[in-house]
Phi, psi and omega in degrees: 000319179296318180297315180298321179297318180293320179297316178299318179299316181297313183291326176297316179297316181298320179297318179296313180300317182299318180292324176298314180298320180297316181297314181297316179300316181299314184289326184274336190256337186257090185284354176276001175249076182274185181209148168181153167256355183268129180232021183258134175273003182250324184234134185286305185046054178285137182290142170281137182295336179294341178283350178258314182270091190273331182055041173076015183238125172288154179202161167233138188224069178295143181214134170281141178223153179226131177236149179219139175209133179232013180187186181213162173269128183286152174298123180090357177118154181094179182254154178206174176278156182300314178295341181279003173298341179256015177118172182279162178257104180240117182302328179302312182289324181290321177295320175300320178298315179296319179297321180291322185277315185269344177064221185292344180284346181273131177251118181298121183295337176291317177296320181295322182277323192232355177107162188286346182241025186290153181291340180286341183296138178059028176250148180290123180233098188261132172246138170278128182249104177271165180201162176225147174231133174226140177213152174221142182187192183225128173262142184233086175269142180220135179228129181240120178291134176252228179236162173059035177086001181265152173212160179230153181198180178213162177217130180213123173265143171243130190209156171241126186238137172243129176235148178212156174217152180219154188243136176226123181295136180245099182292327183290334179266353181265177178298153185297339180293348182257014184289327186232059180282146173277167183303316180298323180289323174302314180296320179296318180297322180289327174298320179297316179299315180296322178296320178297316180295326175293320177295333177283355183062040176263136174280181185301177186285346182260137181218143176214150183204140173243132181184197180246160174270193179286144180272127178256118174246128187216161175235137186230145169238127177226151182213156178221154174235135181251138175054056175230151177053038180064018178253148173291324184199142172235125177248140175225130178225139176235128185233129176244136184219162175242133178260117179265129188281066179271354187282161177294138179263167175292156185245122182297342183271356180228119177291340182268002180279151177222155173284148180289325179213264189270004177056042172090008182261134166292153181207170175214155181211162176224125179241148172222138180221139171235138180230129182248124172267102187290315171209177188307117176084352181253118186230151172224141183216169182210124179247135184209157177157201183205162174231137180238132178249141178276153180288154172213169180235127174204169183287126180222159167283128180233132184300144171281322173212263188266347190295155174302132184301327181292341184239028177274148178277346186267119177239122180202173178292122181234132175270130181240130173243100183295152174285166178285142178253133182242157176213145177226125188212092171276156179207162175228145185217141174242120181262143171054044180284344178205081174050060175101351180272136180235153178223136177231136173243133187218141173246136179229130173245122178246138178221129179242125179284167186297140173278159176240134179246144180229127178247106184259017180277069185288340181270002182281146178279346179256119179273137171274176180296338178283336182256352191302140180247155177303145181144196183274131174221111185059236178266005181267145169247095193277139174250171176302322180295317177302315183293316180295318179297321179293319177298315181296320179297314182290327175295320179297331180293339181273351174276140178209159176211156180208154182235124181240143166248129182241139180232120181236127174245127182225158175237118179262112185296327180291317177294330180282000177086016181256131179265067182271156180299128178068014175045061186293146170241114179268133184222149172236132188225128175245122173254108187247120181277125184256340180194167179182178180216117180058046185214153179289139178277092186244129173247143184226137176239133181232146177223119185209184179219135178257120184248132186253150179207000000 
């Protein structure tokens, strides 16, 4: 009986170790299983790893945050303006869009300013559109311990956002007839641009909004093993969540407006994290998973052909099916290096696949770029190849990726030997974007306190 008992103990232990190794191998080696609840190309909202590894303690962790962005990473490399994430601003294409939508009621401002046979007509007139985003707000994460390793929680940001955009004429990207303009002609050209934006029913370049982001409701299971595989502790947590579209959406009347988070889409996500305590206070971890958004239909500006979607004259019901968003995030942490002070360094890679748009307005007299047929459009003589290339280009603009480095310094009152109410952990966190593709260059600083109960 003693022998059988020892054998059972050995095989049970071996089974546990084997499963731990399988889980760790899976999380560290399969990079196609990323994770995130964040689906915004404008705001990071990266999760703190402490919201996953709870160690049996419920908590609320309100934090003030500040974000700043004054540019974006261009598709394929280089820098661009934030509104140019949806393509370049060419007056030729925007005027063609207005002519297609408004028909005979539209008066070309170039003809109005310079006459019906002017050399500027049907010429490429490119403006660089720069932009800035600023936000300040409060994140409200909450985690409640349940039973049997389960916990439930929510995450909600409240924020005030300011957006702006400005226009600068680019002679090198425009037609050669604009290479040597006089001062008066520059002013005339800018009057034409402003007139075009008024015809698009666009308000001024400044936009601001106060509201909430998307509500994250989630359920988590976490478990830990102590003193196994030469580790002091191994933690594993799996979190499944639902994203409720409570956040502010983009506004068709402002080219500088942005959605706070998912732009009106319901979503769901699955995250997995493993954390290894190598020796006392020395930790390494890995966060991975994915987010999926459901399609919805709402009124959007949709290009007639090549124009930037934010500056299209065509507004109609468009169905959008967002691509899946993935995340990969390893980190290293040193706990209690100086009487309660902890430091974490983290790298995060986010990738969003291409969105799909559907225009089902088959009875409309105005074709969008999704419905366009070969033939004459403005000064273009379009072929099937032209139309396919334009669709592929615009689809590519909806794909994005970004790389963040995060630095968190925290003070744990319990580790510091203080018996304070609710065992507060005060933290300062910088999320610094170092690179990206077709994404806004956003840096975020957070200052908060984690309270346990």
